N, CA and C of each residue as an Amber inpcrd file, in Angstrom:
protein
   540
 -25.7960000 157.9350000-246.0300000 -26.3690000 156.7880000-245.1540000
 -25.4870000 156.7030000-243.9350000 -25.9160000 156.4970000-242.1710000
 -25.5010000 156.6500000-241.5250000 -24.2840000 155.1430000-241.5290000
 -23.6930000 155.3690000-240.8420000 -22.7590000 154.0840000-240.2530000
 -22.8080000 152.9530000-239.6120000 -23.1650000 151.8820000-239.1620000
 -23.5250000 151.0140000-238.3870000 -22.7520000 151.3030000-237.5380000
 -23.1400000 151.3020000-235.9310000 -22.0870000 151.4860000-234.7790000
 -22.8560000 150.7500000-233.8410000 -21.8400000 150.2210000-232.3940000
 -22.3440000 148.5560000-231.7950000 -21.4350000 149.8270000-230.4630000
 -22.1620000 149.0810000-229.4890000 -22.4050000 149.9300000-227.8740000
 -21.5600000 148.8280000-227.4300000 -19.9530000 149.1080000-226.5780000
 -19.2040000 148.3190000-225.6020000 -19.9140000 148.6590000-224.6620000
 -20.3230000 148.2400000-223.4550000 -20.6150000 148.7430000-222.4170000
 -19.4890000 148.2100000-221.2500000 -19.0160000 149.1870000-220.2340000
 -18.0190000 148.8850000-219.4490000 -19.0090000 148.4050000-217.8720000
 -18.5420000 147.5640000-217.4250000 -19.7980000 146.2920000-216.5340000
 -19.2490000 147.5650000-215.0710000 -18.3460000 148.3800000-214.5860000
 -18.4980000 148.3810000-213.4170000 -16.9600000 150.1720000-214.0070000
 -17.3270000 150.4290000-212.8630000 -16.4590000 152.2150000-212.7010000
 -15.2360000 151.7870000-212.6410000 -14.5980000 150.7830000-212.2050000
 -13.1040000 150.3100000-212.4440000 -12.3600000 150.4800000-213.6650000
 -11.2600000 150.4610000-213.8180000 -10.9340000 150.2020000-215.3340000
  -9.7290000 149.3840000-214.5700000 -10.1510000 149.1370000-213.7490000
  -9.1980000 147.8190000-213.2400000  -9.5370000 146.6720000-213.7100000
 -10.6850000 146.2110000-213.2750000 -11.5220000 145.1750000-213.1050000
 -12.9240000 145.1620000-213.6560000 -13.1500000 145.0220000-214.8470000
 -14.1220000 144.9650000-215.0620000 -14.1960000 144.0430000-216.6100000
 -15.8690000 144.3480000-217.2580000 -15.8460000 143.2600000-218.3600000
 -16.9170000 144.5300000-219.5250000 -16.0210000 144.7160000-221.0020000
 -16.3830000 145.1200000-221.1060000 -17.2970000 144.0670000-222.8420000
 -18.5750000 144.3900000-222.9970000 -19.4020000 144.1850000-223.9310000
 -19.9840000 144.5430000-225.1110000 -20.3990000 144.0590000-225.7640000
 -21.3770000 144.3730000-226.3580000 -23.0020000 143.5270000-226.1260000
 -23.9720000 143.7920000-226.6690000 -25.0860000 143.4670000-225.8770000
 -25.6340000 141.9470000-226.0260000 -24.9200000 141.5500000-227.4080000
 -25.0420000 140.0360000-227.7210000 -23.4910000 139.2060000-226.9670000
 -22.5210000 140.0570000-226.4160000 -21.5070000 139.1590000-225.7770000
 -20.9470000 138.9300000-227.3100000 -20.9530000 139.0370000-228.1210000
 -20.1540000 138.6440000-229.4010000 -18.4160000 139.5920000-229.0750000
 -18.3110000 140.7060000-229.0470000 -17.2830000 141.2150000-228.2320000
 -17.4840000 141.0940000-226.4810000 -16.6270000 140.3140000-226.3640000
 -16.5910000 140.3260000-224.7830000 -15.0940000 140.5590000-223.9580000
 -14.7380000 141.1540000-223.5460000 -13.2950000 141.1850000-223.0650000
 -13.3290000 141.4500000-221.4400000 -11.9610000 140.5930000-221.1930000
 -12.3850000 140.7820000-219.2250000 -11.1360000 141.8060000-219.1470000
 -10.9750000 142.5680000-218.1140000 -10.3010000 143.4650000-217.7640000
  -9.9010000 142.9890000-216.5290000  -8.7770000 142.2150000-216.0070000
  -8.6970000 141.7180000-214.6470000  -6.7410000 142.5000000-213.8820000
  -7.1880000 143.1420000-212.6530000  -5.9660000 143.2480000-211.7820000
  -6.5250000 142.6480000-210.4190000  -5.8480000 141.6630000-210.6050000
  -5.3590000 140.6230000-209.3870000  -4.8940000 141.5020000-208.4000000
  -5.6300000 141.2700000-206.7020000  -5.2880000 141.7390000-205.8150000
  -3.4370000 141.6810000-205.3960000  -3.2120000 140.0470000-205.8120000
  -1.9970000 140.0630000-205.2380000  -0.7640000 140.0330000-206.3300000
  -1.5450000 140.4770000-207.3430000  -0.3280000 141.5620000-208.3430000
  -1.1270000 142.8710000-209.0310000  -1.0720000 143.3480000-208.1580000
  -1.6570000 144.7760000-208.4420000  -0.7370000 145.9510000-209.0300000
  -0.1270000 145.6260000-209.3710000   0.7240000 146.3400000-210.3920000
   0.7920000 145.9180000-211.9110000  -0.2950000 145.1040000-212.3510000
  -0.4980000 144.1220000-213.6090000  -1.6450000 143.6740000-213.8580000
  -2.1660000 144.7570000-214.9760000  -3.8290000 144.5320000-215.9480000
  -4.0490000 143.8050000-217.1420000  -4.8050000 142.7020000-217.0200000
  -4.2350000 142.0930000-218.0400000  -5.6090000 142.0760000-218.4230000
  -5.6180000 142.3420000-220.6910000  -6.9250000 142.1690000-220.7750000
  -7.1520000 140.9260000-221.7720000  -8.0250000 140.3980000-221.7780000
  -8.2050000 139.1520000-222.8630000  -9.5820000 139.2190000-222.8880000
  -9.9460000 138.8230000-224.3130000 -11.0250000 138.6890000-224.4360000
 -10.9420000 137.2890000-225.4110000 -12.5670000 136.7410000-225.0480000
 -13.2040000 135.4810000-225.2960000 -13.7720000 135.5040000-226.1570000
 -12.9870000 134.3960000-227.1200000 -12.8720000 133.3800000-228.3090000
 -13.9070000 132.3850000-228.1610000 -15.3280000 132.8510000-228.4150000
 -16.1780000 132.0770000-229.0970000 -16.4940000 130.7660000-229.5640000
 -15.8360000 131.1110000-230.4450000 -15.6360000 129.4100000-231.3910000
 -14.9990000 128.5330000-230.6760000 -13.7850000 128.9900000-229.7400000
 -12.8880000 128.4800000-229.3530000 -13.3190000 127.8840000-227.7350000
 -14.1850000 128.0670000-227.3470000 -14.4050000 128.3750000-225.6960000
 -13.5470000 128.9270000-224.7740000 -12.6210000 129.8910000-225.6070000
 -11.2980000 130.5080000-224.3400000 -11.4690000 131.4650000-224.0910000
 -10.3670000 132.2800000-223.1200000 -10.1640000 133.9630000-223.2630000
  -8.3670000 133.6140000-224.1960000  -7.9050000 134.6690000-224.8540000
  -7.0750000 135.3590000-225.5230000  -6.6490000 136.1230000-224.6600000
  -5.3580000 136.4360000-224.2400000  -4.7940000 137.5940000-223.6680000
  -4.1570000 138.1600000-225.2170000  -4.8780000 139.5860000-224.7940000
  -4.7380000 140.4550000-225.5140000  -3.9750000 141.6600000-225.4730000
  -3.4370000 142.0740000-224.1640000  -2.4330000 143.4870000-223.8420000
  -2.8270000 142.8850000-222.4940000  -1.3910000 143.8150000-221.6710000
  -0.9260000 143.5540000-219.9560000  -0.5780000 145.4660000-220.4690000
  -1.1070000 145.7920000-219.0450000  -0.7570000 146.9740000-218.6230000
   0.0160000 146.8690000-217.1360000   0.9690000 147.2270000-217.5520000
   1.8770000 147.0300000-215.8750000   2.6920000 148.6400000-215.3610000
   2.1250000 148.6280000-214.2290000   2.4170000 149.8040000-213.2090000
   2.8680000 149.4900000-212.2100000   4.5810000 149.5740000-212.3090000
   5.1030000 149.6470000-210.5720000   5.8200000 150.1620000-210.0010000
   5.9750000 150.6110000-209.2780000   5.6320000 152.2650000-208.5740000
   7.5850000 152.0040000-208.8860000   7.8860000 153.5910000-209.2170000
   9.0230000 153.8300000-209.5630000  10.2890000 153.4010000-210.9860000
   8.9300000 153.1350000-211.7520000   9.3600000 152.5590000-213.3540000
   8.2810000 152.8710000-213.6620000   8.7760000 153.3470000-215.1760000
   7.2770000 153.7720000-215.7990000   6.4740000 153.0230000-216.3590000
   5.4320000 152.8090000-216.5460000   4.2550000 152.3190000-217.1390000
   4.6860000 151.6420000-218.5400000   4.3500000 150.5020000-218.6340000
   4.7130000 150.0370000-219.7610000   3.1330000 148.5580000-220.0920000
   3.2740000 148.7290000-221.4160000   2.4840000 148.0510000-222.2530000
   2.9630000 147.1370000-222.7990000   1.9500000 145.5280000-222.9230000
   2.5970000 144.3640000-223.8780000   1.2820000 144.1080000-224.7000000
   1.3420000 143.9670000-226.0290000   0.4350000 143.4100000-226.7580000
   0.9270000 142.1090000-227.4410000  -0.3590000 141.4350000-226.6780000
   0.2460000 139.6550000-227.2740000   0.8730000 138.7920000-226.9900000
   1.3700000 139.4110000-225.5410000   2.2860000 138.7680000-224.6240000
   3.5000000 139.1490000-225.4320000   3.5960000 139.9670000-226.1670000
   5.2380000 140.5000000-227.0200000   5.9200000 141.0550000-225.5370000
   6.7690000 141.3800000-225.7750000   7.9320000 142.2900000-224.9620000
   7.2180000 143.7880000-224.1220000   7.0560000 144.2330000-222.9590000
   6.7860000 145.5020000-222.4840000   7.5630000 146.0740000-223.2630000
   6.8200000 147.7130000-223.7020000   7.4970000 149.0170000-224.0390000
   7.0760000 150.3700000-223.2180000   7.4650000 150.9130000-223.0000000
   7.1900000 152.3380000-222.6530000   5.7220000 152.3600000-222.9210000
   5.1900000 152.9700000-222.3410000   3.9500000 153.6010000-222.5300000
   3.7530000 154.5880000-223.2800000   4.6820000 155.3970000-222.7820000
   5.0710000 156.7410000-223.6750000   5.2960000 156.6410000-225.4460000
   5.8830000 155.5440000-225.4060000   6.3780000 155.7160000-226.8310000
   5.4620000 155.0320000-227.6460000   4.8810000 153.8180000-226.6050000
   3.2920000 153.2830000-227.4420000   2.2380000 154.1360000-227.6640000
   2.0330000 155.5530000-227.1580000   0.7490000 155.7360000-227.0120000
   1.3130000 157.1870000-227.2800000   1.9290000 157.4680000-228.0320000
   2.5230000 159.2340000-227.8980000   1.7310000 160.0820000-228.0800000
   2.0910000 161.3360000-226.8860000   1.7930000 162.3100000-226.9420000
   2.1120000 163.4300000-227.9570000   0.9100000 163.8580000-228.4100000
   1.1110000 164.9680000-229.5210000   0.6830000 166.4030000-228.8990000
   1.7180000 167.4020000-228.7180000   1.0080000 168.4970000-227.9830000
   0.3240000 169.1210000-228.6300000  -1.0970000 170.1410000-227.9620000
  -1.7600000 170.9660000-228.2380000  -1.3340000 171.6380000-227.6960000
  -2.5690000 172.8750000-228.5160000  -3.0000000 174.1800000-227.8060000
  -4.1830000 173.8120000-226.4790000  -3.6720000 174.1310000-225.1610000
  -4.6750000 173.6560000-224.1010000  -4.6770000 172.7540000-223.8510000
  -6.4880000 171.8480000-224.1470000  -6.7620000 171.0250000-224.2100000
  -6.5590000 169.8950000-225.6540000  -5.7120000 170.5630000-225.9700000
  -6.1350000 169.9820000-227.6880000  -5.1710000 168.5960000-227.7830000
  -4.6630000 168.0010000-226.7340000  -3.6430000 167.5540000-227.2040000
  -4.1640000 166.3000000-227.6350000  -3.2100000 165.1440000-228.1170000
  -3.5610000 163.6150000-228.7670000  -2.6180000 162.6970000-229.0760000
  -3.4460000 161.7210000-228.8660000  -2.5450000 160.2050000-228.0400000
  -2.7390000 159.4390000-229.6370000  -1.6740000 159.5900000-230.2280000
  -1.2120000 158.3870000-231.3630000  -0.7840000 157.1440000-231.0700000
  -1.3600000 156.1000000-231.6200000  -0.8230000 154.8140000-232.0040000
  -1.1500000 154.0160000-232.8210000  -0.2580000 152.6680000-232.9770000
  -0.7650000 152.0310000-234.5590000  -1.1980000 150.6280000-233.7290000
  -1.8610000 150.4450000-234.3570000  -2.2180000 148.3950000-233.8190000
  -1.6040000 147.4490000-234.7680000   0.1420000 147.8940000-235.3130000
   0.5330000 146.5980000-235.6260000   0.4930000 146.0860000-236.8120000
  -0.8020000 146.3730000-237.1610000  -1.0270000 146.3450000-238.4390000
  -0.7790000 147.1140000-239.5670000  -0.3130000 148.3430000-239.3220000
  -0.4590000 149.4380000-240.3110000  -1.4030000 150.4020000-240.2890000
  -2.4380000 150.2580000-239.2190000  -3.7500000 151.7100000-239.0010000
  -2.7810000 152.4250000-238.2540000  -3.1680000 153.7440000-237.8940000
  -3.0260000 154.2740000-237.1580000  -4.2220000 155.2970000-236.7790000
  -3.9470000 155.5800000-235.3260000  -5.2650000 156.1200000-234.5750000
  -4.5540000 157.5290000-233.6370000  -5.3860000 158.1220000-233.3230000
  -5.6120000 158.9690000-232.3680000  -6.6580000 159.0150000-232.0150000
  -6.2050000 159.2770000-230.1520000  -7.4620000 159.7690000-228.9960000
  -7.4420000 161.1050000-229.2570000  -8.5340000 162.0090000-228.9570000
  -8.2720000 163.2250000-228.6030000  -9.7740000 163.6590000-227.4650000
  -9.2820000 164.3600000-226.2770000 -10.5140000 164.7890000-225.5310000
 -11.8090000 165.3700000-226.7550000 -12.6600000 165.5590000-225.8980000
 -13.7700000 166.1990000-226.5090000 -14.6880000 166.7560000-225.2530000
 -14.5890000 167.1940000-224.6790000 -15.7180000 167.4980000-223.4820000
 -15.2940000 167.1220000-222.3190000 -16.3890000 165.7620000-221.7850000
 -15.6660000 164.3980000-220.7140000 -15.8430000 162.9970000-221.8810000
 -15.5850000 163.0510000-222.7970000 -15.7300000 162.1400000-223.6430000
 -14.1240000 162.1640000-224.6480000 -13.5200000 160.8100000-224.9340000
 -12.5120000 160.9660000-225.7320000 -13.6120000 160.1400000-226.8110000
 -11.8580000 160.5100000-227.9530000 -12.9490000 159.7590000-229.7280000
 -11.8250000 159.6630000-230.5370000 -11.9270000 158.8670000-230.7660000
 -11.0150000 158.3910000-231.6450000 -10.7690000 158.6590000-232.9760000
 -10.1340000 158.9920000-234.2570000  -9.8650000 158.9990000-235.3540000
  -8.6120000 158.5250000-236.2820000  -9.0150000 158.2140000-237.0420000
  -7.6670000 157.3440000-237.7510000  -6.8460000 158.6570000-238.2050000
  -5.4320000 158.3020000-238.5580000  -4.8080000 159.1590000-239.1730000
  -4.1700000 158.4630000-240.6260000  -3.9430000 158.9940000-241.5280000
  -3.5770000 158.5990000-243.0440000  -2.1440000 159.2120000-242.8850000
  -1.8990000 158.7880000-244.5770000   0.2510000 158.7920000-244.2040000
   0.8000000 159.5090000-244.0940000   0.3030000 161.0590000-243.6740000
   0.7680000 162.5320000-243.6370000  -0.1070000 162.9940000-242.3810000
  -0.3540000 161.9760000-241.3580000  -0.7450000 162.2830000-239.6280000
  -1.7540000 162.9450000-239.9180000  -2.5450000 163.2800000-240.5290000
  -3.7040000 164.0200000-240.8540000  -4.7460000 163.2100000-240.2880000
  -5.8540000 163.4930000-238.7480000  -7.1690000 163.0200000-238.8920000
  -8.2270000 163.4670000-239.5920000  -9.1130000 161.8150000-239.2930000
 -10.2150000 161.6950000-239.7710000 -11.0040000 163.0180000-239.8070000
 -11.8300000 163.6700000-240.0900000 -13.0570000 164.7700000-239.4470000
 -13.7720000 164.2430000-238.9420000 -14.1790000 162.8550000-239.0470000
 -15.2510000 162.0990000-237.4770000 -14.8780000 160.8820000-236.8570000
 -15.0640000 161.3320000-235.7480000 -14.8620000 159.7900000-234.8000000
 -14.8070000 158.7230000-235.5050000 -14.4860000 157.9210000-234.8550000
 -14.7200000 156.0980000-235.9530000 -14.9450000 155.5170000-234.1110000
 -15.2290000 156.1730000-233.2450000 -15.2890000 155.6510000-231.6440000
 -15.2060000 156.9240000-230.6030000 -16.2020000 156.6110000-230.1820000
 -16.3720000 157.5810000-228.4920000 -16.5080000 157.3470000-227.3090000
 -15.2990000 156.9780000-226.7450000 -15.8540000 156.3670000-225.2340000
 -16.6600000 157.6420000-224.5350000 -17.6050000 156.6860000-223.3990000
 -18.4000000 158.2430000-222.7250000 -18.4380000 157.5570000-221.2270000
 -17.5300000 158.5350000-220.5180000 -17.5380000 157.8240000-219.2850000
 -19.1250000 157.6530000-218.3990000 -18.6650000 156.8730000-216.9880000
 -20.0050000 156.8270000-216.0130000 -20.2130000 157.8880000-215.5590000
 -21.8900000 157.8050000-215.2670000 -22.1840000 159.0440000-214.9270000
 -22.4320000 158.4890000-213.4550000 -22.6950000 159.4870000-212.5100000
 -23.2060000 159.1860000-211.2150000 -24.6540000 160.2590000-211.0860000
 -25.3870000 159.5130000-209.8990000 -26.4190000 160.6110000-209.1870000
 -25.5120000 161.2790000-208.6120000 -26.0920000 162.9980000-208.9560000
 -25.6640000 163.6250000-207.3240000 -24.1710000 163.7900000-207.7670000
 -23.5910000 163.3250000-208.3880000 -22.0140000 163.3370000-208.4840000
 -21.4000000 162.3260000-208.0900000 -22.2890000 161.5170000-207.1280000
 -21.6810000 160.6040000-205.9570000 -22.5790000 159.2820000-205.8530000
 -22.2530000 158.3580000-204.9450000 -23.0340000 157.1980000-205.1910000
 -23.1240000 156.0550000-206.3280000 -24.3430000 155.8710000-206.3830000
 -24.4220000 154.9200000-207.4490000 -24.9270000 155.7210000-208.8310000
 -23.9900000 154.5840000-210.2770000 -23.9900000 155.3540000-211.0660000
 -25.1720000 155.0810000-211.6340000 -25.5220000 156.1340000-212.4860000
 -26.7170000 156.1320000-213.6130000 -26.7150000 156.0250000-214.8830000
 -25.0140000 156.0850000-215.4650000 -25.1200000 155.1260000-216.1610000
 -23.6220000 154.6050000-216.3590000 -23.4980000 153.9510000-216.7730000
 -22.3770000 152.8690000-217.3140000 -21.4800000 153.7980000-218.3690000
 -20.0250000 153.4170000-218.4950000 -19.4930000 154.3070000-219.1830000
 -19.5790000 153.1480000-220.7270000 -19.3290000 153.3660000-221.8260000
 -19.4360000 152.8010000-222.6350000 -18.6590000 153.3250000-223.9020000
 -18.3670000 152.2110000-224.7310000 -17.5740000 152.7260000-226.1370000
 -18.4860000 152.5250000-226.8860000 -18.8300000 153.5690000-227.8640000
 -19.2330000 153.1430000-229.3170000 -18.6300000 153.6770000-230.6750000
 -18.5480000 152.0060000-230.9230000 -17.8130000 152.0480000-232.3230000
 -18.4680000 151.5270000-233.9960000 -17.2050000 152.3910000-234.9200000
 -17.9200000 151.6560000-235.9230000 -17.6250000 150.5500000-236.7060000
 -18.1200000 150.1470000-237.2280000 -17.6240000 148.4690000-237.7190000
 -16.1120000 148.9240000-238.2740000 -15.4440000 149.4050000-238.6530000
 -14.6750000 149.0050000-239.0790000 -13.3080000 149.6060000-238.2890000
 -13.6000000 149.8740000-236.9260000 -12.7980000 149.9320000-235.5880000
 -12.1080000 148.1290000-235.1750000 -13.7400000 147.1990000-235.2610000
 -13.9030000 145.7990000-235.0710000 -12.5800000 145.1300000-235.2320000
 -11.8630000 145.4660000-235.7610000 -10.3870000 144.7670000-236.6890000
  -9.2680000 144.8240000-235.7610000  -9.3900000 146.1980000-235.5040000
  -8.5390000 146.8470000-233.9520000  -8.6520000 146.9450000-233.2760000
  -9.3140000 146.5190000-232.8150000  -9.8340000 146.3200000-231.0800000
  -9.7880000 146.2630000-229.7230000  -8.8250000 145.2440000-230.3520000
  -7.7020000 144.7150000-229.1750000  -7.0480000 145.6670000-228.1110000
  -5.9970000 146.2890000-229.6010000  -5.2190000 147.1740000-229.6300000
  -5.7470000 148.8980000-228.9910000  -7.0040000 149.3580000-229.4970000
  -8.1870000 150.0880000-228.6510000  -8.2530000 150.1460000-227.6960000
  -9.0930000 149.2350000-227.3670000  -9.3950000 148.8040000-226.0950000
  -8.0440000 149.0520000-225.0380000  -7.1970000 148.2860000-225.2040000
  -5.6450000 148.3730000-224.2420000  -5.2870000 150.3120000-224.4950000
  -5.1570000 150.8700000-225.5320000  -4.9920000 152.1920000-225.1540000
  -5.6800000 153.2690000-224.5220000  -7.3410000 152.7270000-225.3020000
  -7.8330000 153.8800000-224.0430000  -8.2790000 153.3640000-222.4720000
  -7.7260000 152.3990000-222.1740000  -7.5860000 152.0060000-220.5410000
  -5.8670000 152.5290000-220.3350000  -5.7030000 152.8370000-221.1490000
  -4.5240000 153.2390000-220.1720000  -4.2520000 154.8690000-220.6450000
  -5.4050000 155.4230000-221.6460000  -5.4620000 156.6280000-221.3220000
  -6.6340000 156.9060000-220.1510000  -7.1420000 156.4670000-219.8410000
  -8.5370000 156.3620000-218.4880000  -8.0140000 156.3400000-217.3810000
  -6.3560000 155.6430000-217.2310000  -5.9320000 155.2170000-216.2700000
  -5.2680000 157.0130000-215.4870000  -4.8180000 157.1680000-217.0350000
  -3.8510000 159.1440000-217.0480000  -4.9640000 159.7930000-216.7970000
  -6.2020000 159.7020000-217.3030000  -6.8900000 161.0330000-217.0770000
  -7.4540000 160.7410000-215.5700000  -7.8790000 159.5360000-215.4670000
  -7.9400000 159.8470000-213.7230000  -6.5680000 160.0480000-212.8270000
  -5.5090000 160.0500000-213.3540000  -4.5990000 160.6080000-212.3200000
  -4.3500000 161.5470000-212.8000000  -4.8210000 162.3890000-213.3090000
  -4.9280000 164.0070000-213.5080000  -3.4630000 164.2600000-214.5330000
  -3.3640000 163.4060000-215.5330000  -1.8360000 162.8820000-216.2700000
  -1.9100000 163.5170000-217.2780000  -3.0590000 163.6130000-218.3080000
  -3.1200000 163.9970000-220.0580000  -2.7940000 165.1640000-219.6440000
């Protein structure tokens, strides 16, 4: 029996200013990098019951200082400690992180996509991805977007979605800077 998945669409090609949401907006995130604070990207989740935004993560990228991540307004930590790179052969490296609730995950490159898998206690990846990020596509490689980027997630990811999205934004930024 196939697993139920949800599709979260990224509204723009920018990873610094966008909305990430599912079709019903039940899952709705806003990613903001204000012009006056261009070194700080904030990820906020819309709490539809309370009708307010909650800050779930921040990414600080100041020149001369290593990139740092903060979850739920806690202290900033070095991005390389938070999202640990595990070297592999060729493009087989992966990036591991935990959601702070005892769940461990791993991002891997799969063609032009990024795949998220769970990790067990021994560090072994699950055989099938629980989420896949599909980057945006452009008409003839320039100009208008022909397909917005989206993240397809299994229902098991929803409880860890805040951390998953922040880790994805950090990886997408690294990918654009060709530092994966």
